[in-house]
Legacy VTK file of the C-alpha trace (Angstrom):
# vtk DataFile Version 3.0
C-alpha trace
ASCII
DATASET POLYDATA
POINTS 254 float
-52.990 100.541 124.963
-50.992 101.394 122.265
-52.180 100.995 118.371
-49.050 98.762 117.783
-49.637 96.698 120.826
-53.558 96.287 119.996
-52.483 94.988 116.785
-49.958 92.375 118.429
-53.457 91.165 119.826
-55.075 90.325 116.786
-54.249 87.182 114.532
-53.596 87.401 110.934
-56.875 87.468 109.306
-57.879 90.774 111.871
-54.969 92.483 110.688
-55.448 91.714 107.181
-59.109 93.025 107.753
-58.100 96.247 109.397
-56.001 96.872 106.681
-58.624 96.871 104.203
-60.769 98.941 105.885
-58.258 101.784 105.867
-57.815 101.663 102.410
-61.740 101.520 102.233
-61.531 105.138 104.145
-58.215 106.081 102.295
-60.185 105.563 98.594
-63.792 107.170 100.215
-61.698 110.313 101.044
-60.432 110.775 97.445
-64.003 110.927 96.067
-65.690 114.191 95.504
-67.407 115.578 98.810
-70.802 115.208 97.536
-70.648 111.665 97.239
-69.328 111.079 100.576
-71.239 109.989 103.948
-71.115 111.587 107.063
-68.889 110.045 109.741
-70.695 110.299 112.464
-69.973 107.172 114.780
-72.676 105.270 115.677
-72.482 104.068 119.740
-72.286 100.691 121.072
-75.524 99.829 122.945
-75.149 97.414 125.985
-78.734 95.887 126.135
-78.713 92.209 125.302
-79.718 91.087 122.017
-83.598 90.036 121.541
-86.081 88.947 118.384
-84.204 89.475 115.005
-80.704 89.190 116.424
-77.893 87.823 115.362
-74.263 87.272 116.445
-70.339 88.226 114.804
-67.659 86.265 116.420
-64.741 88.011 114.402
-62.858 89.916 116.075
-62.695 92.666 113.672
-66.384 93.456 112.325
-66.670 95.704 109.218
-69.256 96.958 106.881
-68.791 94.064 104.761
-70.301 91.893 108.064
-73.076 93.973 108.329
-73.823 94.518 104.264
-74.585 90.478 104.564
-77.505 91.033 107.020
-80.618 89.927 106.540
-83.088 92.900 106.906
-84.730 91.338 109.256
-81.761 91.532 111.762
-82.364 94.754 113.998
-79.745 93.511 117.031
-75.590 92.432 116.240
-74.373 90.986 118.920
-69.967 91.017 118.738
-67.422 90.271 121.371
-66.659 92.716 123.893
-63.096 93.016 122.830
-63.808 93.093 119.077
-62.866 96.029 116.770
-65.928 97.504 115.214
-64.568 99.863 112.099
-66.077 103.437 111.348
-67.573 102.440 108.345
-69.370 99.467 110.452
-70.422 101.829 112.777
-71.587 104.185 110.250
-73.555 102.046 108.378
-75.267 100.833 111.433
-76.278 104.161 112.459
-77.478 104.555 108.787
-79.906 101.533 108.554
-80.587 101.706 112.520
-78.604 98.261 113.620
-77.972 97.691 117.381
-74.477 96.664 118.199
-74.416 94.809 121.513
-71.574 94.145 123.233
-71.265 90.605 125.224
-68.687 88.408 126.683
-67.284 85.715 124.431
-69.780 83.373 126.657
-72.738 85.704 126.371
-71.621 85.586 122.418
-72.032 81.576 122.569
-75.546 81.651 124.318
-77.100 84.009 121.888
-75.526 82.348 118.981
-79.066 81.376 117.237
-80.525 78.154 116.575
-79.151 76.302 113.053
-81.308 76.157 110.359
-81.416 73.282 107.634
-82.615 73.742 104.169
-83.498 70.193 102.347
-85.467 69.098 99.076
-86.486 65.561 97.952
-88.974 64.049 95.827
-90.054 67.204 94.024
-92.169 68.088 91.282
-89.369 69.952 88.724
-86.322 72.589 90.158
-86.795 73.815 93.713
-83.271 75.307 93.504
-84.461 78.969 93.309
-86.678 78.220 95.918
-83.791 76.959 98.388
-81.815 79.873 97.272
-84.411 82.277 97.945
-84.616 80.138 101.714
-80.522 80.468 101.924
-80.553 84.185 101.145
-83.270 85.008 103.406
-81.467 82.975 106.412
-77.850 83.662 106.143
-75.682 80.642 107.576
-78.123 78.323 107.061
-77.385 74.834 106.136
-78.372 73.028 102.697
-78.501 69.296 102.058
-77.693 67.961 98.936
-80.619 66.529 97.210
-81.239 62.621 97.951
-84.153 60.121 98.931
-86.919 61.116 101.056
-85.340 58.504 103.369
-81.834 59.436 103.239
-82.620 63.550 103.911
-85.162 63.225 106.661
-82.444 60.759 108.326
-79.946 63.495 108.255
-82.464 65.929 109.523
-82.961 64.132 112.015
-79.932 64.001 112.926
-79.105 67.975 112.754
-82.867 67.829 115.440
-80.349 65.453 117.742
-77.136 66.951 117.576
-77.620 70.828 117.426
-81.061 71.236 118.224
-81.455 72.612 114.414
-84.802 73.778 112.360
-85.537 72.996 108.936
-87.385 73.220 105.968
-88.428 70.654 103.876
-89.928 70.638 100.311
-91.089 67.592 98.685
-94.141 67.422 97.064
-94.936 64.037 99.131
-95.841 66.058 102.159
-98.378 63.714 103.680
-95.483 60.861 103.645
-92.535 62.676 104.279
-94.512 64.122 107.701
-95.302 60.177 109.067
-91.614 59.520 108.038
-90.300 62.291 109.687
-92.029 61.884 112.824
-91.446 58.282 113.230
-88.008 59.821 114.451
-87.234 60.675 118.035
-85.601 64.125 117.631
-88.131 65.429 114.913
-92.030 66.727 115.125
-92.963 67.904 111.783
-96.141 69.609 110.112
-97.280 70.476 106.983
-100.105 72.345 105.440
-100.880 74.254 102.300
-100.674 77.496 103.207
-98.485 79.824 105.503
-101.160 80.587 107.997
-102.107 77.293 108.452
-97.878 76.145 108.536
-97.580 78.514 111.360
-100.581 77.611 113.427
-99.783 74.159 113.390
-95.839 74.972 114.047
-96.959 76.043 117.166
-99.576 73.785 117.895
-97.137 70.834 117.795
-93.864 72.748 118.849
-92.567 71.447 115.358
-88.693 71.678 114.690
-89.704 70.323 111.073
-92.013 72.237 108.180
-92.671 70.311 105.270
-93.738 72.100 102.278
-94.958 71.421 98.982
-93.566 74.056 96.493
-96.665 73.351 94.039
-99.580 75.310 97.048
-96.518 78.226 97.848
-95.993 81.353 95.879
-92.371 82.009 95.595
-92.172 84.703 98.462
-94.317 82.779 100.689
-91.901 79.842 101.124
-88.637 82.014 102.306
-91.245 84.238 104.640
-92.518 80.990 105.888
-89.228 79.820 106.844
-88.055 82.847 108.250
-91.165 83.378 110.505
-91.013 79.887 111.740
-86.536 79.923 112.384
-87.338 83.118 114.546
-90.451 82.178 116.646
-89.901 81.259 120.309
-89.613 77.304 121.316
-93.314 76.989 122.954
-93.303 74.061 125.510
-94.327 70.403 124.274
-97.638 69.366 124.198
-98.491 67.022 126.844
-99.927 64.664 124.649
-96.327 64.841 122.778
-94.534 63.806 125.958
-95.847 61.456 127.361
-94.234 57.899 126.482
-96.191 56.228 123.885
-98.745 53.422 125.135
-98.835 51.339 122.306
-101.257 49.522 119.688
-103.530 48.417 122.078
-103.602 45.207 120.713
-103.804 41.951 122.876
-100.949 39.628 122.731
-101.734 35.819 122.166
-99.623 33.293 123.184
-99.183 30.011 120.876
LINES 1 255
254 0 1 2 3 4 5 6 7 8 9 10 11 12 13 14 15 16 17 18 19 20 21 22 23 24 25 26 27 28 29 30 31 32 33 34 35 36 37 38 39 40 41 42 43 44 45 46 47 48 49 50 51 52 53 54 55 56 57 58 59 60 61 62 63 64 65 66 67 68 69 70 71 72 73 74 75 76 77 78 79 80 81 82 83 84 85 86 87 88 89 90 91 92 93 94 95 96 97 98 99 100 101 102 103 104 105 106 107 108 109 110 111 112 113 114 115 116 117 118 119 120 121 122 123 124 125 126 127 128 129 130 131 132 133 134 135 136 137 138 139 140 141 142 143 144 145 146 147 148 149 150 151 152 153 154 155 156 157 158 159 160 161 162 163 164 165 166 167 168 169 170 171 172 173 174 175 176 177 178 179 180 181 182 183 184 185 186 187 188 189 190 191 192 193 194 195 196 197 198 199 200 201 202 203 204 205 206 207 208 209 210 211 212 213 214 215 216 217 218 219 220 221 222 223 224 225 226 227 228 229 230 231 232 233 234 235 236 237 238 239 240 241 242 243 244 245 246 247 248 249 250 251 252 253
């Protein structure tokens, strides 16, 4: 297929991205040779993405797409017909990214689960903490600040509709866990350190971790969220899968 016919199959955004890439490479060629990178091309690997993977569904994959990825990402799934720009291939080779060709259907199946960031009833400003989590987990969604009940209702909606996982930062973790676990779509856990939190999340097959920022250092919060988001979904404990048995009290008629 000729270059002209290939461009005709792309939408306006894809053509714009290709033009930007051409301009970038022309500018690079005008720089002194000592500042240029080798132009070796990184092959696209034909195996499936696993842990530490993400998906780019755009028709043109550019250097900008790859530079925005978290350092924890090692595999990138792209459409089988996507155009991968030379600079994107070079960057993938330089940093050890594996580009995986997949069909559109496979991309949908491989798309990472949504992650939701929320905060309520916190002591002090936690916006730096939520921003750090968002940077560590590109594509995550941040809920607006609200009351504890409203925020948990929103988290329950995301868990029910999108099978999302999430984190809730709050100064009232015990109350938040009780409120969250009243919802059929949420299984919330909390702890005072990252190791105990991770163990509780695995034990309860949790989809929501509740963190009191006062008990966690700055970097430990976003690391806990990344580990929680990437962890495989385990089976629901038998005790939680069983139907509720009621309160055990006797009903009296009057």
